[in-house]
C-alpha positions in Angstrom: 1.8 -58.6 23.8 1.0 -62.3 24.3 -1.9 -64.5 23.2 -4.2 -67.0 24.8 -5.8 -70.0 23.2 -9.4 -71.3 23.6 -8.3 -73.1 26.8 -7.0 -69.9 28.2 -3.4 -71.1 28.0 -1.0 -68.2 27.5 1.6 -68.1 24.9 5.0 -66.4 25.2 5.3 -62.6 25.2 6.2 -60.9 22.0 9.6 -59.2 21.7 9.2 -55.8 23.4 9.4 -52.4 21.8 9.8 -49.1 23.3 8.8 -45.5 22.5 9.4 -42.0 23.8 6.7 -39.4 24.5 8.1 -36.1 23.3 6.9 -33.2 25.5 9.8 -30.9 24.7 8.5 -27.8 22.7 10.6 -25.9 20.2 12.4 -22.8 21.3 10.7 -19.4 20.9 11.6 -17.9 17.5 14.0 -15.0 17.3 12.3 -12.1 15.5 14.0 -10.5 12.6 12.2 -7.7 10.8 10.7 -5.2 11.2 13.2 -4.1 13.9 12.1 -3.1 17.4 10.2 0.2 17.6 10.2 0.5 13.8 8.7 3.7 12.5 8.1 5.4 9.2 5.9 2.4 8.1 2.9 3.3 6.0 1.7 0.0 4.6 1.5 -3.5 6.0 5.1 -4.9 6.2 6.3 -8.5 5.8 7.2 -9.9 9.2 10.2 -12.3 9.4 11.8 -14.4 12.1 14.6 -17.0 12.4 13.8 -20.7 12.1 13.4 -22.4 15.5 15.1 -25.8 15.7 12.7 -28.8 15.6 9.8 -26.5 14.5 7.7 -27.4 11.5 5.0 -24.7 11.9 4.5 -21.2 13.3 1.8 -18.9 14.6 1.9 -15.1 14.3 0.0 -12.5 16.2 -0.3 -8.7 16.3 -2.3 -6.6 18.7 -2.6 -3.1 20.0 -2.0 -4.4 23.6 1.5 -5.5 24.6 -0.1 -8.2 26.8 -2.1 -9.6 23.9 -5.2 -9.7 26.1 -8.2 -11.4 24.4 -9.5 -10.8 21.9 -6.2 -10.5 19.9 -6.6 -8.3 16.9 -5.0 -10.8 14.5 -3.9 -14.4 14.7 -2.5 -16.1 11.6 -3.4 -19.5 10.2 -0.8 -22.2 10.7 2.4 -21.1 8.9 5.2 -23.2 7.5 7.3 -20.3 6.3 9.4 -18.0 8.5 7.7 -14.9 7.2 4.2 -13.6 7.0 2.3 -10.6 5.6 -1.2 -10.4 6.9 -3.9 -9.6 4.3 -5.8 -7.3 6.6 -4.2 -3.8 6.9 -3.0 -2.4 10.2 -4.7 0.9 11.0 -2.7 4.0 12.0 -1.1 3.7 15.4 1.3 1.5 17.5 1.1 -2.3 17.2 2.9 -5.3 18.9 3.7 -8.6 17.2 5.1 -12.0 18.2 5.6 -15.5 16.9 5.6 -19.0 18.4 6.7 -22.4 17.0 5.2 -25.9 16.9 7.0 -29.2 16.4 6.0 -32.2 14.4 4.2 -33.9 17.3 2.2 -30.9 18.2 4.1 -29.3 21.0 3.7 -25.5 21.0 6.6 -23.5 22.3 6.5 -20.2 24.2 5.8 -16.9 22.4 8.7 -14.9 21.3 9.5 -11.5 22.8 7.1 -9.0 21.3 8.2 -6.1 19.1 6.4 -2.8 18.5 6.0 -0.8 15.3 4.2 2.4 14.4 2.0 2.7 11.3 1.9 6.3 9.9 -1.0 7.7 8.0 -0.7 7.9 4.2 1.8 10.5 3.1 -0.7 12.1 0.7 -4.1 13.0 2.3 -7.2 12.4 0.2 -5.1 11.2 -2.7 -8.1 9.6 -4.3 -10.0 13.0 -4.1 -13.1 11.2 -2.7 -13.4 13.9 -0.1 -13.4 16.5 -2.9 -10.7 19.1 -2.5 -10.0 18.4 1.2 -6.3 18.9 2.0 -5.7 20.3 -1.5 -5.5 23.9 -2.6 -6.9 24.8 -6.0 -6.1 27.7 -8.4 -7.7 28.3 -11.7 -7.4 31.3 -14.1 -11.2 30.9 -14.8 -12.1 30.0 -11.3 -12.9 26.3 -12.0 -13.0 23.8 -9.2 -10.2 21.4 -10.1 -11.3 18.4 -7.9 -14.7 17.5 -9.2 -17.1 14.7 -9.9 -18.5 16.6 -12.9 -16.2 14.9 -15.3 -16.5 14.1 -19.0 -14.7 10.7 -18.2 -14.8 8.1 -15.4 -12.5 8.7 -12.5 -9.8 6.1 -12.1 -11.4 5.1 -8.9 -14.5 6.4 -7.1 -16.3 9.4 -8.4 -13.8 12.3 -8.1 -10.7 13.2 -10.0 -8.7 16.4 -10.6 -9.3 18.1 -14.0 -6.6 20.6 -14.9 -6.7 22.7 -18.1 -9.9 22.2 -20.0 -10.1 25.8 -21.3 -8.1 28.3 -23.3 -5.7 30.6 -21.4 -6.0 28.5 -18.3 -3.4 27.8 -15.7 -4.6 25.2 -13.2 -2.6 24.6 -10.0 -3.4 21.8 -7.5 -1.2 21.7 -4.4 -0.8 19.8 -1.2 1.6 21.0 1.4 3.1 19.5 4.6 3.6 16.0 3.2 5.8 14.0 5.6 8.2 11.9 3.5 9.3 9.7 6.4 9.2 6.1 5.1 8.1 7.3 1.7 10.0 7.6 -1.6 7.9 6.9 -4.7 5.2 9.2 -6.0 2.4 7.4 -7.7 -0.5 8.8 -9.7 -2.8 8.0 -12.6 -3.3 10.5 -15.4 -5.0 11.2 -18.7 -3.9 13.5 -21.5 -6.7 14.6 -23.8 -5.8 17.4 -26.3 -6.8 19.0 -29.6 -3.6 21.0 -29.8 -0.3 20.5 -31.6 2.8 19.8 -29.5 4.8 22.7 -28.0 1.9 24.9 -26.8 0.2 23.4 -23.8 2.0 21.7 -20.9 1.5 20.0 -17.5 4.1 19.8 -14.7 4.6 17.9 -11.5 6.8 19.5 -8.9 8.1 19.0 -5.4 9.0 22.1 -3.4 8.7 24.1 -6.7 11.2 21.9 -8.4 9.8 20.2 -11.6 10.1 16.4 -11.4 7.9 15.6 -14.5 6.8 17.5 -17.6 4.1 16.6 -20.0 3.6 18.1 -23.5 -0.2 18.3 -23.8 -0.9 17.6 -27.5 -3.0 15.3 -29.6 -0.1 13.0 -30.5 0.4 12.4 -26.8 -3.2 11.6 -25.9 -3.4 8.6 -23.6 -7.0 7.5 -24.5 -7.3 6.2 -20.9 -5.7 6.2 -17.5 -1.9 5.6 -17.3 0.1 5.0 -14.2 3.2 7.2 -13.4 5.8 6.5 -10.7 8.5 9.0 -9.8 11.5 8.3 -7.5 11.7 11.1 -4.9 14.6 9.5 -3.0 16.3 12.9 -2.4 13.2 14.1 -0.5 12.8 11.1 1.8 12.5 12.1 5.4 11.7 15.8 4.7 8.4 17.8 4.6 7.4 18.7 1.0 4.8 20.4 -1.1 3.4 18.5 -4.1 2.0 20.4 -7.0 0.3 19.5 -10.3 0.1 22.4 -12.9 -1.4 22.6 -16.3 -1.1 25.5 -18.7 -3.0 26.1 -22.0 -2.6 28.8 -24.6 -5.3 30.7 -26.4 -6.6 28.0 -28.7 -7.2 24.2 -29.0 -8.1 22.9 -25.6 -6.0 20.5 -23.6 -7.0 18.4 -20.6 -4.9 16.9 -17.9 -6.7 14.5 -15.5 -5.1 13.2 -12.3 -6.4 10.6 -9.8 -5.2 8.2 -7.0 -2.1 10.1 -5.9 0.1 8.4 -3.3 3.6 8.4 -2.0 4.8 5.0 -0.7 8.0 3.1 0.0 7.5 0.9 -3.0 7.8 1.4 -6.7 5.2 -1.3 -7.4 1.9 -0.1 -8.8 -0.6 0.4 -5.9 -3.8 -1.6 -6.2 -6.8 0.6 -6.8 -10.3 0.0 -8.1 -10.4 1.0 -11.8 -13.2 1.8 -14.1 -13.0 0.3 -17.6 -12.5 3.2 -20.0 -14.9 3.4 -22.9 -15.1 7.2 -23.3 -13.9 9.0 -26.4 -14.4 12.5 -25.0 -11.0 13.0 -23.2 -10.5 16.1 -25.3 -13.8 17.9 -24.6 -13.4 21.3 -22.9 -15.0 22.4 -19.6 -17.2 24.9 -21.4 
């Protein structure tokens, strides 16, 4: 730069400076997890990749088309971490994902190679019972429907729950067969015990392939007065096909109830998020009659 005065006389040039226009984009990120052609996934995974040198931000995409033709199913906001878990769930099927990097001056690099993964359906079908007894078989000594919306309590979520027991000399059995344990390990469910009996007479059991994995003594001192979450590690059954069964037995006097809702088998021991009613009822112990 140089200046001129009012007479248009030019002064000396200022000392020069130089600058470089950076047009070199960062390298495409190397994808980390899930691995290529990952299977046995039932819930949205966390996607990870290796940091790209010179990158200060990333963009993540997944789509059901390996060419990512418009419109792409999901594109993340600008990310600064080298991992991302989309908030919207992937539906059942095959998906492709990829990542690209941006540097501090705004140059976007090429997309990474894509990877594919397969999302499986939930291991337990109709675990919230909102399709009534669909996919479940019911057995009752007195012929009661076990999955019902005619409850003396609020379901844990929705309108339906399973009501086992509820009468004298009742054996209630609720079963789902053909459960694929691929990518699944932890059995989750919510339950209520409501009993007028002493301990040692009425019971409930949870079993896998006719092997008991949990026993409940249905008696007044064990009443829950609301929904409680249970999680059972089924590691020894992972990868196999199993039958899940809930059973309640009552003797000839003093009714006991065993309610079950929101049954799932996942790959995480963390409590699944489900909509929950606030429990204000005091009638957990009322019989079906």
